Structure formats: structure tokens, C-alpha cells
C-alpha positions in Angstrom: 26.8 14.4 3.8 26.3 11.0 5.2 24.4 12.5 8.2 21.9 14.2 5.9 21.3 11.0 4.0 20.7 9.1 7.2 18.4 11.8 8.5 16.5 11.7 5.2 16.1 7.9 5.3 15.0 8.1 8.9 12.5 10.8 8.0 11.0 8.7 5.2 10.8 5.8 7.6 9.0 7.9 10.2 6.5 9.1 7.5 5.9 5.5 6.3 5.4 4.3 9.9 3.0 7.1 10.6 0.9 6.0 7.6 0.9 2.3 8.7 0.0 2.8 12.3 -3.2 4.6 13.3 -2.1 5.0 17.0 0.8 7.2 16.0 0.4 10.7 14.5 2.7 13.3 13.1 -0.2 15.8 12.6 -1.4 17.0 9.3 1.0 15.7 6.6 -0.6 17.9 3.9 1.3 20.9 5.1 4.8 21.8 5.9 4.3 21.4 9.7 3.7 17.7 9.4 6.8 17.1 7.3 8.9 19.3 9.7 7.4 17.2 12.6 8.6 14.1 10.8 12.1 15.5 10.4 12.3 16.7 14.0 11.0 13.3 15.2 13.7 11.5 13.2 16.4 13.8 14.5 15.2 13.5 18.2 15.0 9.7 17.9 18.5 9.6 16.4 19.8 11.7 19.3 18.0 9.6 21.9 19.3 6.4 20.3 22.9 7.7 20.2 23.0 9.4 23.6 20.5 7.8 26.0 20.0 4.2 24.6 23.6 3.0 25.4 23.3 4.2 29.0 19.9 2.5 29.4 21.3 -0.7 28.0 24.2 -0.7 30.5 21.9 0.1 33.4 19.4 -2.7 32.5 22.0 -5.2 31.4 21.0 -7.9 34.0 17.3 -7.9 33.0 18.3 -7.7 29.3 20.4 -10.7 29.7 17.7 -12.6 31.6 15.1 -11.8 29.0 17.5 -12.9 26.2 17.5 -9.3 24.8 13.7 -8.8 24.7 14.0 -6.0 27.2 15.6 -4.0 24.4 12.1 -3.7 23.0 11.0 -2.0 26.2 13.9 0.4 25.9 13.0 1.2 22.3 9.4 1.8 23.2 10.4 4.0 26.1 12.5 6.2 23.8 9.6 6.5 21.4 7.4 7.6 24.2 10.0 10.1 25.4 10.3 11.5 21.8 6.5 12.0 21.7 6.9 14.1 24.8 9.7 16.2 23.4 8.5 16.7 19.8 5.4 18.9 19.4 2.9 17.3 17.0 4.2 13.8 17.4 1.7 11.8 19.4 1.7 8.1 20.4 -1.6 6.7 21.8 0.0 4.3 24.3 2.8 1.9 25.2 1.8 -0.8 22.6 1.7 1.8 19.8 5.1 2.9 20.9 6.4 -0.7 20.7 4.7 -1.1 17.3 6.2 2.1 16.1 9.7 1.1 17.1 9.3 -2.3 15.4 7.9 -1.0 12.2 10.4 1.9 12.1 13.3 -0.6 12.4 11.9 -2.8 9.6 11.3 0.2 7.3 14.7 1.7 8.0 16.3 -1.7 7.3 14.5 -1.9 4.0 15.4 1.6 3.0 19.0 1.1 4.0 19.1 -2.1 2.0 18.0 -0.2 -1.1 20.8 2.3 -0.6 23.6 -0.4 -0.4 25.8 -0.7 -3.4 26.4 -4.2 -4.7 29.9 -5.5 -4.0 32.0 -6.6 -7.0 32.7 -10.3 -7.2 36.0 -11.3 -5.6 38.3 -13.1 -7.9 40.4 -16.0 -6.7 
């Protein structure tokens, strides 16, 4: 069940990011194809982030270390560009839009995940 909730949150984040950035398109969101493209985009990005991203981080560890972690932004943008090649209907107009998409998507996902968290009960001493 947790996987479905995470996919739903990611799909909503992808839809919101599509609305915020004009250089990224999921197609026509007025019909089912646009929403299915958003779900597929969220699923492909999740797979790429879980399977390919760790390998890329290990392979680029020296440059990531020298750039104080900023090279991770390049990896994220590259994965978005790869997802746009894999998912039909998901288009990104260029490298900078892919970078913007990854940044906005991370922020929106963080906000949506923060809304989902349950408050912790106070700890008594």
C-alpha cells in the first residue's frame, strides 16, 4: 500500500511541476492520456532513481566530492532527460528545463510528503 501512496504523491508532484514549468509537457492533461503520462513519468523516474542513480553516484563520486555535491544536480537532470526519452508524451525542452524540473519536483514532493507525516506525540520525561 505504501508504494501506491508514494506513486500517487509522485504523480501529483509531476502534475504540479508540469503546470509550473512551461518547458516541460505531459501532453493534454484534459484527457486520460495526460494523466496516464503523469503516472508513467512518476513510475519511470522512481525506477531510474532507485536503480540507475546509485550507480551514477558511485561512478561520479570524485567529481561529486570536488563540486561539494552540486554534480548530483547534473545526475538528476540527466535522469529527467532519460525519462523524457522513455515515456511517450513526456517532453522536456532542454537541459535547463530538466534541471528546473528536478528541482521543482523535489520541492513539491517534499511539501506533499510533509503534509502526509503524522505529528509525533510529545515525549514525557
